[in-house]
C-alpha positions in Angstrom: -20.9 66.0 76.2 -22.9 64.2 73.5 -21.4 66.6 70.9 -20.2 63.8 68.7 -23.5 62.0 68.0 -21.9 58.7 68.5 -19.6 59.6 65.7 -15.7 59.9 65.7 -15.7 63.8 65.1 -18.4 66.5 65.9 -20.6 67.0 63.2 -21.1 70.6 62.3 -23.1 72.8 59.9 -20.5 73.5 57.3 -21.7 77.1 56.6 -21.3 78.1 60.4 -19.5 75.5 62.1 -22.3 75.4 64.8 -22.6 71.9 66.1 -25.7 69.9 65.2 -26.1 68.4 68.8 -26.0 71.7 70.6 -27.3 74.9 68.8 -25.1 77.7 69.9 -22.0 75.8 70.2 -19.4 75.6 67.7 -16.6 73.1 66.8 -13.5 74.2 64.9 -10.5 72.5 63.8 -9.3 69.0 64.5 -12.5 68.2 66.7 -15.0 68.7 64.0 -16.0 66.9 61.0 -17.0 68.7 57.6 -18.2 66.4 54.6 -16.6 67.4 51.4 -18.2 64.5 49.4 -18.5 60.8 49.5 -16.9 59.1 52.7 -14.3 62.3 52.7 -14.1 65.1 55.3 -12.1 68.3 55.2 -8.5 67.6 56.1 -7.3 68.4 59.5 -4.9 71.1 59.2 -3.9 74.5 61.1 -4.9 76.6 58.3 -8.4 75.2 58.3 -8.7 75.5 62.1 -7.4 79.2 61.8 -10.2 79.9 59.4 -12.7 78.2 61.0 -12.0 80.3 64.2 -12.5 83.4 62.6 -15.6 82.2 60.8 -17.1 81.1 64.2 -16.4 84.4 65.8 -18.0 86.4 62.8 -21.1 84.2 63.2 -21.4 84.6 66.8 -20.7 88.6 66.4 -23.4 88.7 63.7 -26.0 87.1 66.2 -25.0 89.3 69.1 -25.1 92.5 66.9 -28.0 91.3 64.8 -26.0 92.1 61.6 -26.0 89.8 58.4 -24.3 86.5 58.8 -20.8 86.3 57.4 -20.4 84.4 53.9 -20.5 80.6 54.3 -17.4 78.6 55.0 -15.5 77.6 51.9 -12.9 75.3 53.2 -10.4 77.2 51.3 -6.6 76.4 52.5 -3.3 75.3 51.5 0.1 74.1 52.8 3.6 73.5 51.6 4.6 70.1 50.3 8.4 69.4 50.4 9.5 68.1 47.0 13.3 67.8 48.2 15.5 69.4 50.6 15.7 72.3 48.4 12.1 72.6 46.7 8.3 73.1 48.2 5.3 73.4 46.2 2.1 74.8 47.6 -0.9 72.4 47.7 -4.5 73.0 48.5 -7.7 74.7 47.1 -11.3 75.2 48.0 -12.6 72.0 49.5 -16.2 73.0 49.9 -16.6 74.3 46.3 -19.7 73.8 44.3 -19.4 70.6 42.5 -16.8 69.2 45.0 -13.3 70.1 46.0 -11.2 72.1 43.6 -7.5 71.2 44.5 -4.2 71.8 42.8 -0.3 71.8 43.2 1.7 74.7 42.6 4.8 75.1 41.0 7.9 74.2 42.6 9.8 77.0 44.5 13.1 77.5 46.3 12.3 76.1 50.3 13.1 79.6 51.2 9.9 80.6 50.0 8.0 78.5 52.6 10.2 80.1 55.1 9.5 83.6 54.3 5.8 82.7 53.9 5.7 81.3 57.5 7.7 84.4 58.9 5.1 86.8 57.2 2.1 84.7 58.5 3.4 84.9 62.0 4.1 88.7 61.8 0.9 89.7 60.1 -1.5 86.8 60.4 -2.1 86.4 56.7 
């Protein structure tokens, strides 16, 4: 379809996720490439795809209803890193922060914390 512009991934406007090759067409999740500085791009993970899908829908709705566009995409996201069979830590941050990515590693927690978080996410969509 020509959306990759001869690149490995679909380049998008990082504020709206609209493709550079086709105005009005959006690319979210693993198919897109969002630069975060230097040769680096936003990691490919479900937490980012979910937020990108919501933003693309908000951008489309704002255009249809002629309302103010949503806040720009900030590349915020986190996931859990298994430190051992019994502990996890949250790792993540804001990857499109002014001045470059602001990331960190949280304090170790019991592995059950991740299981509870995932159950809440599935139930409430947080």
